[in-house]
C-alpha positions, 0 to 999 in steps of 0.5 A: 803948892799941894800938888808939888808937895805930893810929887816931892814925897812921891819922888822921895818914896819911889826914886830916892829911897829905893836908889839909896837903899839898893845902892847901899845894899849892893855896895856892901854885897859887892865889897863882901863878895870881893873880900870873900873872893880875895880870901878864897884866893889867899886860901888857894895860894896857901894850900898850893904852897902847903902841899909843895912844902909837904911834898918837899919834906916827904921827898927829903925824908925818903932820901934820908931813909935810903941813906940811913939804910946804907949808913947802917950797912957800913957803920964800921967805915963811915968814910965810905958814905962820902961819895954817896952823900956828895952824889946825892947832894949834887943831883938835886939843886934843892940841897946845899949839903948832906952830912953824916954825923956821929951820935954826938953830932960831929961831922963824919962825911959829906961836904964838910968844908961848908961847915964852920966847925965839924960839930953840930952838937950845939944845934937845937934840932940836933940835940932834939934828934939825940933826945927823941931819936926822931926826924927833926927839922930846924925851926929857923934858917942858918947861913953856911960858910959860903953864904947860903941860907939853909934849913936843916933836916936831921934824921937819926940812924938806929941799930937793931937795938934802937941805939943811935949810931949816926945822924944824917943831916940835909940842908935845904937851900932856901933860895932855891925853894924860894925861887920855885915857890915864886914861880908857882904863884908869881902874883902873890906875896906870902911869908913863912913863920916858925913856931915862935912866929919868927919869919923864915922867908919872904916870897915875892916881897920883903920886909916885915911890913908884910906881917902887918898886912891882912893875911891868911895863915895855914899850918904846914902839916909836916913841919911846925911852920905856917904859910901866911898869904897876903890877902890882896888889896881890893881893886877900888876903882873896879868896885867903884865902877861896878857900883856906879853902873849898878846905880845907873841901872837902878836910877833908870828903873826907878825913874821909869817906875816913877813916871809910870806911877805919875802917869797912873796917878794923873790918869786916875786924877783925870778920871776922878775929876771927870767923874766929879764933873759928871756927878756935878752935871747930874746934880745940876740936872737933878736940881733943874729937874726938881725945880721945874718938874711940877711946872712941866707936868701940870701943863702936860696934864692939862694938854693931855686932858684936852687932847683926850676931849678933842679925840672924842670930838674929832673921830676921823681916822686922820684926826685920831692918828694925830691925837695918838702921836700927840699922846705918845709925845706927851708920854715921852716928855713925862718919861724924860722928866721922870728920868731927870728926877731919878738922876738928881738927888734920889728921893726916898723910895719905899722898898719891900721884899718883892718876888721877882718872879711876879714882876717878870710875870706882870711884864711878860705880856708887855715884852711879848707884845713889844717883841712881836711888834718888831717881829722878834721871838721872846722866851722866858725862863722863870723858876718854879720857886719864888725869889725875893729881893728888897726893891721898889716894884715900880722901879724894877719894872722900869729897869726890866722894861728899859733893858728889854726895849733896848735889846729888842731895838738892837735886833734885826728882823726875826731876832730872839730875846731870852730872859732868864731868872735864876738863883745862884749862891743866894743871889738873884740873877736876871739875864736879858739876852739878845742876838742883835748887832752887839756893842763895840769895845769903844762904846762899852766904855761909854755905856753908863756915862750920862747923855751918851746914846747910840740912838738918834732920838735917845737921851743917853739917860736910860742905862744911867737911870737903870744903874742908879736904881740897881745900885740903890738896891745894893745890886750890880748890872753888867753887860757882855757883848760881841759885835754881830753876836749879841748882848747879855745884860745881867742884873744881880741882886742880893736875896732877902735874908728872911726867906728860906730859899733853895741854894742852886749850883748855877752851872 
């Protein structure tokens, strides 16, 4: 039940929460990006039409400027402007009429038949021209007698004394302009409003409903109008599919992470259980060893004494050989019992600040002898200054001898054993190096596991005991090995703080 709760929490933390949060975030980002793109598109459309209207007004003003020059030269005979105005109007379909008015707004020349009356003095923009003597465009559309919707542009014609003598009026055909603008952006809707926010024309759509739609407004530079481009509606289906596709990808990824995490936790749990089983096994062995150690050693002591007495009585070479073998096996039994005791609940061992140099010097003859017995060379590197660590002298000897013996036994004939002692950044480093057969990566993983051994007669407890001892001193033991190249065992121990020791580089 507890495991199921943990898995549920794990699934919520790794799958559900990231999936929901990333999808929510991505959804908002996609919608914001889409809205930004739609607004940018509306700006682009508005900019196109704003430039088109400015160009149209500029061209119309230029034409009216040329007409005003002509009108000034024939001010006494304004009827002569009739043909010029008519020809100019016919050459450009954007115009529905071009007229020459007197200073009071009465029509003098042009296609006057299209005017309901021959006076435009009542028109607001005509009055504005008379008042300001400036070019003015009508702020609203008007309908001619032929039914055409037009927008008027009025330009004053002044004499050399800046006196108003004529007014030239050009009517822009809004239907023609609308057709052209529809061709520029056929898929976009917009409407044009005047300074009073009254709609002048609708493009690619109709009705005031467009005004209630979200739109982007851009003023036209040459006239007091605004272009209002409808911001297109979001393609909800496309957005929905984009979000669904993203969610599916995230769904797959978070489940991969979940299963990898679950696999990792399962492996760690398995390793932890195995470790606990090994510890439990060691505790059982320790308990067993502690309960029968004395019972084993007592008869062994008696047997050892009797063997010594018999060896003194039977002195033949053959008998002595038997007694030697018996004595060696008894010692071996004692060693195994000692290792079992260390594996159990550790007893309180007296530690002291010990000079490692002295321990190594004490063991040097024994290691030399063992190496020579196997036809190997042995080399020691011991510094000329003392290195003190807090440990048990006897147990440190046991560790050094055990590892040295393993190194010697791993080498073939004429091997070389190198033992280096050095101080590196306030830490004692003891390296035991051989050029033996090495250890495979597969065996390396099992080295410190109880009861694993590559020897035919080994107990698989030697390295475990060594590690237990070094751990109890606050140190570490590491092994680096290559097949057919050799093995390096490094024991690292913190030096005793109360001693003033030289700091070495270690390189």
